[in-house]
N, C-alpha and C positions, 0 to 999 in steps of 0.2 A: 977762752977766758972771757967772762962777761965784762962789759964796760962799767966802770964805777962812775956814777954821775955825782958831781960835786953838789954841795948843799945849795950854792947860789943858782946852779942850773935847775935844781928841783924847785926852788922858790920862783925862778923865772917862769917855769912851766905852769905852776899853780896860779900865779898872778895873771899870766896870759889867758889861761883857761877860765878863771873866775870872772875877769873883766870888770871887777868892781872892788872897792876897798876891802882889805882883810886886816884884822888885828894881828900885830906881830906875835902876840901871845898864841893866837890860833895857828899861825903858820908854824911856830915852834912845836906846838902839840902835834899837828898833823905829821910833821917831818921827824918827830921824836928827837928833837934837839932842844937845848936850853934857849931861853930868850936871848941870852948874851951871844950864843953861837949864831942864832938867826939874825940878830942885829949886825954882827960882824960880816955875815954872808951878804946882807943887804948893802952894807958899805962897799964890799968888793963888787957886787953887781952894779951898783951905782957908778963906780969907776969904770967898769967894763962898758957901760952904756954911754960914757962920755964921747961926744962927737958922732953919735949914732942917731937914728931916727926915733928911737924910743927912750923913755926916761922913767925913773921911779918918782912917783908923786907921794909925798909923805905929809900926813896931818896927824899931829899928836901921836897916838899909838897905832895908827893905821897906815897902810901902804897899798898902792895900786900901781899898775903899769899903765903908762899913757904915752902919748906922742911928745917928742921933744919940743920945747917952745919955738925953736928955730924952724920947725916945719909947719908952723901955724898957717902960713899963707897958702901952702898947697893943700893942707887939710881943709881949710875954709873953702877953697875952690872945689874940692871933691864933695864936700858937704852940700854945697849949692847944687852940684850936678845930681847928687843923690836925692835931694829934696824935690828936684824937678821931675824925677822919674816916678813911675807907678810903684806902688808898694810891692807888687809881685806876690806869688803864691805863699811864700814863707811869711811875709809880712801880714798878709790877710789871715793866715792860719793863726798866727800869734795874737793878732788883734782880736780874733773871734774868741780865743781861749780867755784872754783878759776880760773881754766884754761879758761873756757868759759865766765865767768862773770867778772873776776878780772880786775882791782883792785876792791875788794869787802869788805864791812864791815862784821863783824861776824854775826851781826843781820840778814843780808840778807842770809848768808849761812844757819843759823839756820832756817829761814823761808822756804827756798827752800827745805831743807832736812826734816823739820818738827820736829827736835830735837836739843838739845843743842850740839854744836860742839866744845866747848872749849878744851877738852882733845885731840880730833882728830887734831885740828889745832896745838896745842902744839907739838904733835907727828910729824906732817909733818914739822914743823919748825925745830925740833931737827934733823930730817933727811936731812935738807937742801933743801927740795922740794918747800917750800913756804917761803916768808919773809913778815915781817910786816913793813909798812911804815906809816908816819904821814898822817892824813886826813886833808887837808886844809879846807874842808867844815865843819868839826866837830872835834875840837881838843879833844873831849872826847872819840872818837872811832878811832881805827886804820884801815887801809886798808890792805888787804892781797893780794899778787900777787905771781905768780910763779917765782922761781929763774932762773937765767941763767943756773945753773947746771941742773935743771929739763928740760928746753928747749933743752939743749945739749943732755941729756939722751934720750929724746924723738926723737931726730934727726930733730928738726925743728928750723928754723932761726927766725921765727916770729909767733905770735899767730894765724894769719890768715892761717897758714899752717896746723893747727890742722884738723883732719878728720871732714868733714861736719860742718865746722866753722859757716858759714852763717845760715845754717838750725837750728843748736842748739841754736845759739844766738837769732834767731827769735822765737823759741819755748819758751825760757826762758822769753823773752819780752812778749809774748802772755800769758804765765802763770801768770806773775806779773800783767799784765793789767786786766786779768779776776778776779784775787783775789782782786785787788784794786776796781774794779767795784762792786764786790760782797760785799765788806766791806762797800762801799758807799751806796749800796742798803739796807744793814742791818741798817745803820745809819738812812736813810730816813724812813724806816719802823718803827723804834723806835720813831722817831719824830712824825710820823702820829699817832701811838698808844697813845703816851703821849698827843697829841693834842686832841684826842677823849675822853680821861679820864676826 
C-alpha cells in the first residue's frame, strides 16, 4: 500500500526544492488544493517547525523555507567559512552560465548544467557575484545576472568583453536548439507510436 503524503509534507518538499519565495496561490494550484487548504497546511507546517532549525518565512502572499532565527549565529559562522573557500567547479559552472547567458532563469541554468543549482545560486548571491531581478515575462520566476562588483572584479566594462563572448554565446544557442529539436522529435515519435496503437 503506497504511503499517503500529507499536504504540509508536499508543501515542505516544494519549498525546500524551490529555495525561494512562492505565492500561496501557486502552491495551491500545483498541489491541486484550495488556497484555504494550503494556508491551513502552512499553519500546521509552521507549528511542526517550532523549536527546529528551519522556519517558514512569510511576506504578504508569499512563503519560503529558511533557517530559524535562533540558528543565525551558526549560519553566520558557516557563511564566513563558505565565503573564505574557493567557488569550486559547480560555482564556476553556474557563474559561467550567468555570465554568458544572463539574465537567465534558474530553470535554464539547471538545464544547461544538468543538475539543480538552487544552493549554488544562493551561495553566489551571498558572495555578491550575481543578483536576482524580476522577470517581466514570467512573474513566477526570477532572472539572475552578474553584479557590477563581479564585472569590476573580472576587469571588464561590459559583457561583450568576456573571453570568446560571441563563440560561447553561439555554442549555448546551438546546444539549446539541438535539445529543443531533440525534444520535439521525441514528441512526434510518441505521437506516431500512439497513432499506430
